[in-house]
C-alpha positions as CSV (number, residue, x, y, z in Angstrom):
1,M,0.5,-0.1,0.0
2,T,2.1,3.0,-1.4
3,L,1.5,6.3,-0.3
4,A,0.7,7.3,-4.4
5,W,-1.9,4.4,-4.5
6,A,-3.5,6.3,-1.6
7,N,-3.8,9.9,-2.9
8,R,-4.8,8.4,-6.2
9,N,-8.0,6.9,-5.2
10,S,-11.4,7.5,-3.0
11,K,-11.5,8.0,0.5
12,E,-13.1,4.8,1.1
13,D,-11.2,2.7,-1.2
14,V,-8.2,3.9,1.3
15,E,-9.9,3.5,4.7
16,K,-11.1,-0.2,4.0
17,K,-7.8,-1.4,2.2
18,W,-5.9,0.4,5.4
19,K,-7.7,-1.8,7.7
20,D,-7.5,-5.3,5.7
21,I,-3.7,-4.0,5.8
22,I,-3.8,-3.2,9.3
23,K,-5.5,-6.8,10.2
24,H,-2.9,-8.7,8.3
25,N,0.1,-7.1,9.8
26,F,-1.2,-7.8,13.2
27,S,-2.4,-11.4,12.5
28,L,1.4,-12.0,11.5
29,F,2.3,-10.5,14.2
30,Y,0.7,-12.7,16.6
31,K,2.1,-15.5,14.6
32,I,5.8,-14.8,14.4
33,I,5.8,-14.2,18.4
34,S,4.5,-17.7,18.4
35,W,6.9,-18.6,15.7
36,N,9.7,-16.9,18.7
37,I,8.3,-19.2,21.8
38,E,8.2,-22.3,19.5
39,N,11.7,-21.7,18.7
40,K,13.0,-19.7,21.8
41,I,13.7,-16.7,20.6
42,Y,13.8,-14.0,23.1
43,L,14.5,-11.0,21.7
44,Y,12.2,-9.0,18.6
45,R,12.3,-6.2,16.9
46,I,8.8,-5.3,16.0
47,S,8.6,-3.4,12.2
48,S,8.3,0.3,12.3
49,D,5.9,-0.4,9.2
50,L,2.9,-2.6,11.6
51,V,0.8,0.5,10.6
52,P,1.0,2.5,6.9
53,F,1.1,6.3,7.4
54,A,0.5,6.7,10.7
55,D,2.4,9.6,11.2
56,H,1.3,11.4,7.4
57,E,-0.3,14.7,7.4
58,K,-3.2,13.7,5.0
59,W,-3.7,9.8,6.3
60,G,-2.6,9.5,10.0
61,Y,-6.3,10.2,10.8
62,L,-6.8,6.3,10.3
63,W,-4.0,5.4,12.9
64,E,-5.5,8.0,15.5
65,G,-9.6,7.0,14.6
66,W,-8.5,3.1,14.9
67,R,-6.3,2.8,18.1
68,N,-8.8,4.8,20.2
69,T,-11.9,2.7,19.5
70,I,-13.2,-0.5,20.1
71,E,-12.7,-1.9,16.6
72,N,-9.4,-2.6,17.5
73,H,-9.7,-4.8,19.9
74,G,-10.3,-8.3,18.5
75,L,-6.9,-8.1,16.7
76,V,-5.0,-6.3,20.4
77,G,-6.5,-8.1,22.4
78,P,-5.2,-11.5,22.0
79,L,-1.5,-9.5,20.8
80,R,-1.2,-8.1,24.4
81,E,-2.1,-11.5,25.7
82,I,0.8,-13.6,23.9
83,I,2.8,-10.5,24.1
84,K,2.3,-11.2,28.0
85,R,3.1,-14.7,27.6
86,Y,6.4,-13.8,25.8
87,I,7.5,-11.2,28.3
88,S,6.8,-14.1,31.1
89,L,9.3,-16.7,29.4
90,G,12.1,-14.0,29.1
91,G,11.4,-12.4,25.8
92,R,12.1,-8.8,25.0
93,F,11.3,-6.2,21.9
94,T,12.6,-3.5,20.4
95,I,11.6,-1.3,17.7
96,H,13.6,1.0,15.5
97,P,12.4,3.9,13.2
98,G,13.6,4.6,10.0
99,Q,16.9,6.5,9.3
100,F,15.0,9.5,8.5
101,V,13.9,10.3,11.9
102,S,16.9,13.2,12.5
103,I,16.0,14.4,15.7
104,G,19.4,16.5,15.7
105,S,18.8,17.9,12.1
106,A,19.6,21.8,11.7
107,K,16.5,21.5,9.7
108,E,13.2,22.7,11.8
109,E,10.7,20.7,9.6
110,V,12.9,17.2,9.9
111,R,12.9,17.9,13.8
112,N,9.4,18.1,14.0
113,N,8.4,15.0,11.6
114,S,11.0,13.2,13.5
115,I,9.3,13.9,16.6
116,K,5.5,13.3,14.9
117,N,7.3,9.5,13.8
118,L,8.4,8.5,17.3
119,E,5.2,9.4,19.0
120,Y,3.7,7.2,16.5
121,H,6.0,4.3,17.8
122,G,5.2,5.5,21.6
123,Q,1.7,5.1,20.6
124,L,2.1,1.6,19.1
125,L,4.2,0.1,21.8
126,D,1.7,1.3,24.3
127,L,-0.9,0.3,22.5
128,L,0.5,-3.0,22.5
129,G,0.9,-3.1,26.5
130,L,4.7,-3.1,26.1
131,P,6.6,-1.5,28.9
132,Q,7.6,1.8,29.2
133,N,10.9,1.6,30.1
134,H,13.8,0.3,28.1
135,D,13.2,-2.8,28.7
136,C,11.3,-1.9,25.6
137,P,13.7,0.5,23.8
138,I,13.0,3.1,20.4
139,N,16.1,3.0,18.9
140,I,17.5,5.6,16.7
141,H,20.3,7.8,15.4
142,V,20.6,11.3,16.6
143,S,22.0,12.7,13.0
144,N,23.9,10.4,11.2
145,G,27.2,12.0,10.1
146,S,27.0,14.9,12.1
147,K,30.9,17.0,12.3
148,N,30.0,19.3,15.1
149,P,28.3,17.7,18.5
150,N,28.0,20.4,20.6
151,D,25.7,22.1,17.7
152,T,23.8,19.1,17.2
153,A,23.4,18.4,20.4
154,I,21.4,21.9,21.0
155,N,19.3,20.5,18.7
156,I,18.7,17.1,20.0
157,K,18.2,18.2,23.7
158,N,15.2,20.5,22.8
159,S,13.5,17.8,20.6
160,V,13.6,15.3,23.7
161,S,12.1,18.1,25.5
162,K,9.4,17.4,23.0
163,L,8.6,14.2,23.4
164,S,5.9,12.7,25.0
165,N,7.0,10.2,28.6
166,S,6.1,7.6,26.3
167,V,8.9,7.7,24.1
168,N,11.3,9.5,26.5
169,S,11.1,6.6,28.5
170,R,12.0,4.4,25.9
171,L,14.8,6.3,24.0
172,V,17.9,5.2,23.3
173,F,20.5,6.3,20.8
174,E,23.0,4.1,18.5
175,N,27.0,5.0,17.9
176,E,27.1,6.0,14.6
177,Q,29.5,4.4,11.7
178,H,31.1,8.0,10.9
179,G,30.9,11.0,12.5
180,C,31.0,12.6,15.8
181,W,28.5,10.0,17.2
182,T,30.8,7.9,18.8
183,P,30.0,5.7,22.3
184,Q,32.2,8.2,24.4
185,N,30.5,11.3,22.5
186,L,27.1,10.2,23.1
187,R,27.4,9.6,26.9
188,K,29.5,12.7,27.3
189,L,26.3,14.7,25.7
190,F,23.7,12.7,26.9
191,P,24.6,11.4,29.9
192,E,21.0,10.0,30.6
193,I,20.3,8.3,27.5
194,P,21.2,4.6,27.0
195,I,23.2,3.9,24.2
196,T,22.7,1.1,21.7
197,F,26.3,-0.5,20.8
198,D,26.9,-1.1,17.2
199,Y,29.5,-3.7,16.7
200,H,29.9,-3.2,12.9
201,H,29.6,0.9,13.4
202,F,32.0,0.9,15.6
203,R,34.6,-1.0,13.5
204,L,33.8,1.7,10.7
205,N,34.0,4.7,13.9
206,D,35.9,3.7,16.7
207,G,37.0,7.0,17.9
208,G,40.3,6.2,19.1
209,I,39.0,4.1,22.0
210,S,39.5,-0.2,22.4
211,L,36.5,-2.5,21.8
212,G,36.5,-3.3,26.0
213,E,36.1,-0.1,26.8
214,A,33.4,1.1,24.2
215,I,31.4,-2.0,25.6
216,R,31.5,-0.6,28.9
217,I,31.0,2.9,28.2
218,T,27.9,1.9,26.2
219,S,26.8,-1.1,28.8
220,E,27.2,1.7,31.8
221,S,24.5,3.7,30.5
222,W,21.8,1.3,30.6
223,P,21.1,1.7,34.9
224,N,18.1,0.3,34.8
225,N,17.8,-2.6,32.5
226,D,19.9,-4.8,30.2
227,P,21.8,-3.6,27.4
228,V,20.9,-4.3,23.9
229,Q,23.6,-4.4,21.3
230,H,23.8,-4.8,17.4
231,Y,25.8,-7.1,15.3
232,S,26.1,-7.4,11.7
233,E,28.7,-7.7,9.0
234,G,29.8,-6.1,6.0
235,R,28.1,-7.7,2.9
236,D,31.5,-7.2,0.5
237,N,34.4,-7.3,2.8
238,P,34.5,-6.0,6.6
239,D,34.6,-2.5,6.0
240,D,31.5,-2.4,4.2
241,P,28.4,-0.5,5.5
242,A,26.1,-2.4,3.6
243,H,24.6,-5.6,5.9
244,S,25.6,-8.8,5.0
245,D,22.9,-11.9,4.2
246,Y,24.7,-14.3,7.2
247,I,27.2,-13.8,9.6
248,R,29.7,-16.0,10.2
249,I,30.6,-14.9,14.1
250,L,28.4,-14.0,16.5
251,P,29.9,-12.2,19.8
252,E,30.2,-14.2,22.7
253,S,28.3,-11.1,25.3
254,Q,26.5,-11.6,29.0
255,Y,23.7,-8.7,26.8
256,D,20.7,-9.2,24.6
257,I,22.3,-8.8,21.1
258,E,20.3,-8.0,17.5
259,V,21.3,-9.5,14.5
260,E,20.9,-7.2,11.4
261,A,21.1,-9.2,8.6
262,K,19.3,-8.9,5.4
263,A,18.4,-12.7,5.6
264,K,16.8,-11.9,9.3
265,D,15.7,-15.6,10.6
266,L,18.0,-17.6,8.4
267,A,20.9,-15.4,9.5
268,I,20.8,-16.6,13.0
269,K,19.4,-20.6,12.4
270,D,22.7,-22.0,12.8
271,F,23.7,-20.7,15.9
272,L,20.3,-21.1,17.4
273,F,19.5,-24.9,16.3
274,G,23.5,-26.1,17.2
275,R,24.9,-26.2,13.6
276,N,27.5,-23.7,14.6
277,Q,29.5,-22.5,18.0
278,R,29.3,-19.0,19.1
279,I,33.1,-17.4,18.8
280,E,34.6,-15.0,21.6
281,G,34.9,-11.6,19.7
282,I,34.9,-9.8,16.9
283,L,37.2,-10.7,13.4
284,Y,38.9,-7.4,12.9
């Protein structure tokens, strides 16, 4: 369901198709969590695209109306129940808004649109009954490629001050693969916000510190919840910023690791089902 399709069709047709897609997406989400439970996968990143057009200026009313009416209960009720079961078994959820979210942008319009998108994520997680804390993090890149952290930090802090508690209570930042947003700079400028440590980004932009020091800095930024880390490998070579389909190793870590690989669950099945052993450390 593309925006172009929606804009050239009638309001009635868009509303009908939107509701059909919501039904499909929420039902599929239920099926995925069930599969995760069966296969003992206890960390899952929720798709930001679960709800089409949620923060769109023209079509956002669809989400606003649906999430506040009894119409959604037939889908949300069972989903909340299986989410509760998943969490009771040790399961955890994360969500990662797209790269266009930039609360540190020099453009006010970009910052405002980013805030609007983040609020949708908070509303979605609340609707699903997920905790309003960093056990269910909303992970963002603050301003990819920024060269002046002090100037950008002002915009970031102003944007954060406008966010609801639903978002702020879950918000985490991620170290970048280039620019100034290394673990140490994020920790220095935003000491109150947890940092997701991304192994591949650190490989490309280590900021002059060791892997051990970076893990210490980021893990200490999570005072009340277990840290989340991201792991991926370069597609064509170790320094390729693009993610590979599969991974060769899985770092030995005491923390929760999200594998960012194009093959998704297929990329981790060998590690999960014992056909490969975990290899300690990262290949540098």
